[in-house]
C-alpha positions, -999 to 999 in steps of 0.1 A, spaced: 298 -267 479 286 -235 488 261 -218 461 274 -186 457 265 -160 422 285 -128 414 277 -104 387 308 -84 378 316 -55 357 345 -51 331 359 -26 352 359 -50 381 329 -34 403 307 -60 420 269 -54 407 253 -78 429 255 -110 447 238 -139 461 248 -164 486 228 -197 493 249 -202 529 271 -170 539 289 -188 562 298 -217 539 310 -191 511 328 -172 536 347 -202 547 356 -217 512 367 -183 501 390 -184 533 404 -218 527 406 -218 492 423 -184 482 459 -182 475 482 -156 470 501 -150 437 533 -136 434 543 -113 405 579 -108 392 598 -84 414 618 -71 384 593 -65 362 569 -47 384 593 -34 410 572 -48 440 590 -50 470 609 -19 464 616 10 485 608 45 473 606 79 487 572 98 486 564 132 480 561 139 513 594 124 523 586 90 540 601 60 527 574 32 515 576 -2 503 560 -12 472 534 -41 479 512 -63 453 484 -75 476 
């Protein structure tokens, strides 16, 4: 298991980080990170909308 430490502020900003082996941490995050799917009806993700510039956009949650 890789050793990593993150210090994160309440607003989500990262203050500092330390990895004992960066490649191990990158591999760990790559193989263990998952996407979650929020409610489409509650948050209207996947909906098309027209922007102020006239272009059509799709609202995604990534």
